[in-house]
N, C-alpha and C positions, 0 to 999 in steps of 0.2 A: 662758846668754845673757840679758842684760837688755835689754828692748825698750821703746822710747818711740815713740808715734805723735804726729806733729807735723802740724797742719792749718792751712793759710792760707786766709783768706776775704777777698775784695775787697768792701768796703762803704764807699766813699769812702776812708777810710784802709785800711790792711792789718791785719787781725786775725790773730793767731797763737794757737793753743791747743795744748796738749800734755798727754798723759796717759801714765803709765807702765803697761804692761800688767799688772804685778804689783800696781798700786795704782789701779785704774780709777775709784774713787770720789772721787779728789782731782785733778781736772783744773785746769790753770792757763790763764788767758786774759790776753793783753796786746794793746794797740793799738800798731802801728808807724805813726807819722805818714807820710802819703804824701809829704810834702816831704823826708822822710829816705830812704825806699826808692826814690822815683821816679828820682833821678839815676843810681844804679848800674844800675837795671833798664834805663834808657834807653841807658846805655853798653853794656850787654850786647846790646841789640837792634841797636845800631850795629855790633857786632862779629860778628854772626851772618849767614850767607848766606841767611836766610829773607827773601823779598821783602817789602818794606813797601808800603803802599798807593801805587799809581801807579808802582811799580818793577818792571821785568822781572826774570826769573830771572837773566839774564846780568848785569844791572846789580847785582843783589844779590850775586852771586858775586864780581864785580869789586870791589865795595866791601869785602867781608869778606876776600878773599884777597890783595888787593894793598895792604893797609895797615891791616886791622882789628886790634883789640887781641889777638885770639887767634892772630895770626901773629908776635907779638913777645913774647918771654919776660918782659921787664921790664914792659911795659904790661899783659900778662895777669896778672902777679903783683899789680899794683895793683888791677886790676878784681876779681880773685878775693878779695882782702883786703877791698875795699869792699863787695862783695856779702855776705860773711860778717858784717861789722860791722853792716850794715843789716838783715839778715834773721834773724840768730841773736841774740835778746835776751840780755842779761847773765844774767838769772836762769836761763834755759835752759842757757846755756853753763856756768854754775856746776854745775848738776845733772849735765850730761854729764861734766864734769871729775871730779866726785866718783865716778862709776861707773868711769871710766878709772883714776883713782888707786887705787881699791879693788882693781884687778886683774881686774875683770869684763869679759867680752866685751860689746860694745855693738852693738845693732842699731837704727838710726834709720829709721823708716818715715815718709816725707813725702807728704802729700796736698797738691799745689800748688793755687793759685788760677789763674784765667786770666792774671793779670799776672805770676805767678811760674812759669808752666808750662814755660818754657824755661831756667830756672835749672839749671846743672849742679851739683847739690848735692854730688856726690862731689868736685868740683874746688875747692870753696870753701876758701880758704886761712885756716885758723884759727890758725896759729902759724908761726913762722919755718921755712920749708921743709917744713911739714906741712899737709896738706889734710884735709878731713873724712874722706876714705876711708882715711887713715893711722890714724885713731883708732876707726873704726866701720865696720860693714857698713851700707850705705845702700841702701834700696829705695824704690820708689814705692808709695804706698798708694791703692788705688781707693776711691771712695765706698762707704759701708756699704750703700747701696741696691743696689750692684752685687755686691760680694763676699759679702754676706749675704742675697742674694735667696733666697726660699723655694724657688724651683724649681731653684736651682743645685745641680748634683751634680759633685763633683770627679772628674775622670778619673784612673784609676790610672796610675802611672808605669811602664807596660809597653807593649811593642809596638815596631814598626819606626819609622824616620824617614820622614816624608812631606816632600818638599822641592820647592820651585820656585825654583831658583837661576838668577838672571839669565834669565828666560824671554824669548823673542823677542816684542817688542811694537812698535807704531808709535813709541813713545818712545825706542827704542834700548836698547842694553845699558848696564849700570852698571859692570861689571867688565871690565877690559882682558883679564884671563885668569882663568878659574875655577880656584881652588886645586885642586891634585891630589887632595886628600882628598875633594873634593866633585864632581870632574869626572865620576864614573861614575854619579851619582844621576840617576834619571828626573826630568824636569822636568814636573811635573804642570800641567795646564791647568784651565780652569773646569769642564770636564765630568768630569774624573777626580779632582779635589781632594776633593770631599765624601766619596765612598766611601773614599778613602785615609785621610782624617782620622778616619773612624769606627773605624779599627782601629789607628791609630798611637799611639805613646807620645810622639813629638816632632814638631814642625812647624817647618821652617826656610824662610823666604821672604826672598829677596834680589832686589830689583828696584825698581819705581817705585810710589809711593803718591801720589795726588793728593787734596788736601783741598778742601772746598767750604764753603758758608755754614753747613751743618749737619753736626754730627759724624757722624751716621748715614750721610752720603753720602761719607765718606772711602772711597777705592777702592784696592784692590789690582789692579795691571795684570798680567794673566796671558796666556799664549798662548790665543787664541780668546776674548777678552773680558775684562771687568773684574768685580770682586766688591766690593760695598759692605759697610760695617759692618752695615747693615740686612739684607743678604742672609745674613750669617753667623749672625744670631740664630736659634736653633733647631737649629743644627748641633752635632754632638758634636765638641768640640775636645780635642786631646791635652793631657796634663798640662803639658808644656813647649812653649812657642811662642816664636819669634823673628821679628820683622819688621824687617829691615835695609833701610830705605828712607826717603826724605825725609819727615820729620814723621809717621812711622807711629805715634808715641806722642803725637800732638797732642791727645788727648782733653781734657786739662785746660785747653786754650786756649779751650774753649767753656764757656758758662754751664752747660750740661747735658753733663757729660763722658760721652758715650755713643758713642764712636768705635770704632775697631778693637780697641784694647786691652780696652775694656769688653766688646765682643762676644766676644772670646776667653775672657775670665775668666768671663763668663756661661755660656759653653758648656762649661766644665769645666777650663780651664787654671789651674794653680796658680802657674806662673812664666811671665811674658811679658817678653821683652826687646824694646825698641823705641827709636826715635830721637826726640829732642826738636826737632830743627831740620833744615833741608835739609842733606843729607849730600853734601859735594862728592865727585865722582868723582876718581880718580887723574889722568884726562885734564885735568879742570878745574884740579886742583891744580898740575899740571905747567905749564899754560899761564899761570896767574894768580898763583901763589904763588912769589915769588922764592926761588931756592935749593932748591926741592922737586924731587926726582928719584927718590925711592924709593917704590915701590908701598906703599900703606898700607891701603886699603880692604879688600883681600883678607885682610890680616892681622887686621883687625877682625872680618871674617866668621868666620874660623877661631877667633878667641878666643871669640866668642859661641857658635859650634857646640860647642867643647870645654867651655865653661862649662855648657851645657845638659845635658851628659852626666854632670855631677858630682852628688853628693848634695845640695849646696847651690849652685844656680846663681847666687844673689846673691853669696855669698862668693867664688865662683870668678871671676865677672866683676869684682868689686871688686879681687881680687888682680891681675888683668891691668891694670886701670885704675891701681892703685897703682904698678905697674911702669912704665907709660907716663908717669905723672906724675913719677916719679923721673928718668926719662931726659930728659923735657922740662926739669925743674928743673936738671939738671946740664949739659945740652948746648944747650938751646934749638934743637935741630935740627928743621927743618920736618916731618920724618916723625913726630915725636912731638907735634905740635900738638894741643891740646885740642879743636880743631874736629872731630876724629874720635872720640877715646876718650871725651871728656866728653859727646858727643852721645847716648851710649847710657845708658838707664836700665832697670833691672830691676824689674818689678812683682812683688810677692809677695802672693798671695791664697790663704791656706790655706782649708780646708773651713769652711763656715759653722758657727757654734756650734749 
């Protein structure tokens, strides 16, 4: 596997640097002018169901689901193509192509900036009918201060599954029906979660996350209370974790990415799957997305759950995303909209050197 780390930094313009893990002493750095990257990023923001300043959650969902670019195959193709052209500089593209043409497997680890935190890297359309995920494994890279923290100890990939799947909270349920494969799991609450995580090999959360002005105040909503990213610091976290909830992976939207994903990585997680934007429920999709009638969210939950059981959760999730992308490309059917499958990003944080 040939691996490249790509980092974006907002400083007026957008700076992009990359280094190949087999050649760390020769990084590359380029400037992407803001007037070049700004328009496609603004188009992406218009297409997502994440509320903008002054917009209610319902208004954001209505905007995105009743006419947003991610609900129309042709418009989404244009957006995904424009994002790739703006964010992947030609020099980097040539180096990626050289690896692919040599027949090597490619892993691209992306550390986003606040302005690029919601970019669906896997879905970027880099060629006719091909997306980034067709040519590479794609994962999210946490800052070095998180993944290489001196106190961090990677948890072993052994132990049972600890789960809180659609717990009863004042915010309501997110799944119309819990998948049969998960229906028999105990739903952990705030009081029982910590001891369960201390012995678990995996953690699966499906429910509500709310964000705030500071990343450390991002909250998991559980039966009998909430749990912030700050609360999780100091907990032992299993090797694999998944948070399928609105903006659970929003760490990189903050100047200091120290949210839920960072807390899980700091606590010992090697793989964390989370979502980049507000994840529409099937009920919301049925009400606002013309032509939608097939449950989709439960399928995404099962895909993440199954991926976390594999030797390489990143590759397994990417395989499912590639399949969803192909179905969207060939049919344009609402149940394959990138609003769901492209919302998911897998963070990979191996043991510190």
